[in-house]
C-alpha atoms as one frame of an Amber mdcrd trajectory, in Angstrom:
protein
  17.350   2.126  -2.451  20.881   1.023  -1.548  20.632   2.195   2.051  17.196
   0.566   2.285  18.504  -2.829   1.205  21.644  -2.553   3.311  19.537  -1.841
   6.379  17.271  -4.788   5.668  20.180  -7.175   5.190  21.676  -6.075   8.474
  18.510  -6.444  10.494  17.229  -9.658   8.923  20.503 -11.563   8.716  23.033
  -9.950  11.040  21.446  -8.509  14.138  17.758  -9.356  14.630  16.341  -7.534
  17.624  19.261  -5.088  17.732  18.234  -1.500  18.450  19.005   1.072  15.805
  21.814   3.520  16.517  21.109   7.220  16.558  22.728   7.743  13.138  20.978
   4.760  11.498  19.055   5.755   8.393  15.377   4.923   8.420  13.437   2.960
   5.833  10.247   4.843   5.052   7.084   3.173   3.808   4.444   5.616   2.596
   0.799   4.552   2.412  -0.816   6.519  -0.394  -4.520   5.792  -0.399  -8.057
   6.951   0.293 -10.476   6.641   3.230  -9.829   2.886   3.475  -6.331   3.804
   4.628  -7.063   7.188   6.242  -8.800   5.812   9.374 -12.252   6.973   8.340
 -14.641   6.618  11.279 -12.116   4.885  13.540  -9.272   5.990  15.866  -5.890
   6.380  14.179  -4.265   3.886  16.528  -6.824   1.245  15.517  -6.253   1.647
  11.776  -4.473  -0.938   9.661  -1.642   1.449   8.804  -0.745   1.831  12.458
  -1.046  -1.924  12.988   1.287  -2.503  10.046   3.834  -0.102  11.503   3.733
  -1.995  14.791   4.516  -5.231  12.958   7.392  -3.627  11.102   8.758  -2.284
  14.354   9.023  -5.845  15.644  11.469  -6.489  12.791  13.520  -3.344  13.297
  13.153   0.198  14.675  14.526   1.574  11.400  11.121   1.158   9.755   8.959
   4.260   9.584   5.431   4.309   8.165   3.949   7.548   6.846   0.237   7.697
   6.108  -0.294  10.098   3.213  -3.853   8.905   2.563  -6.797  11.274   2.145
 -10.456  10.381   2.516 -12.287  10.777  -0.782  -9.082  10.682  -2.806  -9.259
   9.625  -6.449  -6.554   8.362  -8.769  -6.455  11.801 -10.399  -5.970  13.467
  -7.028  -3.207  11.002  -6.239  -1.601  11.596  -9.607  -1.568  15.337  -8.935
   0.040  15.101  -5.514   2.369  12.075  -5.669   5.487  14.055  -6.550   4.929
  16.466  -3.667   4.344  13.561  -1.277   7.580  11.930  -2.416   9.537  15.145
  -1.941   8.041  15.604   1.517   8.421  12.074   2.892  11.237  10.498   0.820
   9.759   6.973   0.897  11.625   3.804  -0.017   8.361   1.923  -0.595   4.933
   3.262  -1.561   1.817   1.248  -0.794  -0.567   2.515  -3.464  -4.220   2.051
  -2.489  -6.267   4.197  -4.841  -9.088   3.521  -7.286 -12.054   2.631  -5.094
 -13.611   6.092  -5.296 -13.102   6.161  -9.059 -14.847   2.831  -9.406 -17.778
   3.846  -7.228 -18.221   6.910  -9.435 -18.086   4.857 -12.629 -14.940   6.568
 -13.899 -13.710   5.266 -17.243 -11.448   2.220 -16.857  -8.849   3.763 -19.180
  -8.694   6.879 -17.009  -8.216   4.919 -13.780  -5.527   2.789 -15.400  -3.620
   5.758 -16.783  -3.720   7.670 -13.498  -2.403   4.705 -11.517   0.155   4.049
 -14.223   1.452   7.599 -13.942   1.753   7.310 -10.163   3.697   4.062 -10.503
   5.973   5.585 -13.134   6.735   8.594 -10.951   7.553   6.320  -8.015   9.831
   4.109 -10.083  11.558   7.107 -11.646  12.373   8.149  -8.083  13.785   4.668
  -7.348  10.835   3.784  -5.094   9.383   0.288  -4.904   5.598   0.048  -5.260
   3.143  -2.278  -3.581  -0.186  -1.991  -5.377  -3.292  -2.625  -3.264  -6.101
  -3.912  -5.456  -9.792  -3.212  -5.019 -13.057  -4.758  -6.174 -16.519  -3.317
  -6.737 -19.930  -4.670  -5.688 -21.745  -6.668  -8.401 -24.448  -4.030  -8.884
 -21.997  -2.041 -11.004 -22.343  -4.636 -13.750 -20.191  -7.638 -14.598 -18.309
  -5.999 -17.466 -17.284  -2.887 -15.545 -16.451  -4.700 -12.293 -14.277  -7.268
 -14.057 -12.417  -4.634 -16.051 -11.950  -2.557 -12.898 -10.549  -5.488 -10.938
  -8.148  -6.399 -13.742  -6.562  -2.926 -13.686  -4.435  -3.869 -10.689  -3.116
  -7.198 -11.939  -2.363  -5.703 -15.364  -0.385  -2.834 -13.864   1.439  -5.106
 -11.422   2.469  -7.410 -14.246   3.494  -4.628 -16.612   5.535  -2.687 -14.074
   6.670  -5.631 -11.941   5.214  -4.251  -8.737   4.150  -6.233  -5.699   0.385
  -6.746  -5.523  -2.260  -7.274  -2.855  -5.018  -8.650  -5.123  -7.819  -7.330
  -2.901  -7.212  -5.075   0.089 -10.424  -6.247   1.783  -9.938  -9.947   1.113
 -11.411 -12.270   3.716 -14.280 -10.031   4.766 -15.330  -7.862   1.806 -18.695
  -9.588   1.525 -19.460  -9.585   5.270 -21.501  -6.580   6.399 -20.599  -7.071
  10.063 -17.086  -5.840   9.252 -18.340  -2.531   7.849 -19.595   0.681   9.368
 -23.218   1.718   8.924 -22.462   3.232   5.514 -21.646  -0.247   4.243 -18.421
   1.026   2.667 -15.839   1.714   5.352 -14.391  -1.138   7.438 -14.805  -1.168
  11.215 -12.079  -1.466  13.815 -12.676  -5.215  13.785 -11.631  -5.387  10.133
  -8.366  -3.461  10.463  -6.259  -6.415  11.569  -7.480  -8.351   8.546  -6.442
  -5.539   6.199  -3.067  -5.246   7.916  -2.561  -8.994   7.465  -3.424  -8.797
   3.751  -0.787  -6.118   3.270   1.745  -7.698   5.607   1.866 -11.003   3.746
   2.866  -9.267   0.517   5.065  -6.561   2.054   7.043  -9.044   4.135   7.663
 -11.209   1.064   8.568  -8.120  -0.946  11.185  -7.092   1.615  12.721 -10.547
   1.746  12.809 -10.814  -2.048  14.626  -7.490  -2.240  17.174  -8.795   0.224
  17.631 -12.033  -1.741  18.146 -10.060  -4.951  20.783  -7.746  -3.546  22.629
 -10.650  -1.885  22.751 -12.571  -5.172  24.136  -9.523  -6.985  26.795  -8.786
  -4.408
């Protein structure tokens, strides 16, 4: 993470708007999610991941966003492939957006928690910062299950001191006009809203990392 923080300090406080040199190391942010992040039913360039990368590029060209999301992915699937994804992409930050498919299938809360916990642990053992993207379920899944499901994300974020987007679809999750005909996957119109939800937390996370390293130096 040292090169990541050094790059951020340089571009935020020394040379905003300065182009990166050819030998400048990149800062890689890997989005590790399901169909909500994998551009299901929409063009890749319209998806929130691409929109987020565009915003990061306005800060500095050193930022690189890798979308390692897979439609239909579960927390177990993510748990099984996170190490390979890390070895392939070498991210500095992982945006972890899994759990929705587990919840829709009624997977045991303990199982979802433990799978996400393992993914977070693997990331942190590899010196990778985690931004956890929370999800919620529709009320027809029952109050007890939906509340326990929602609390998974805040509990993990608190325990492992990760950044947290409380609800990835905040601001439109209850509005059908922002969803495709299946009623599950957001439309192109919703992508900017998702990108904004992530951006608010990610931007703060980056600045906090910079403040921490400056205070320790």
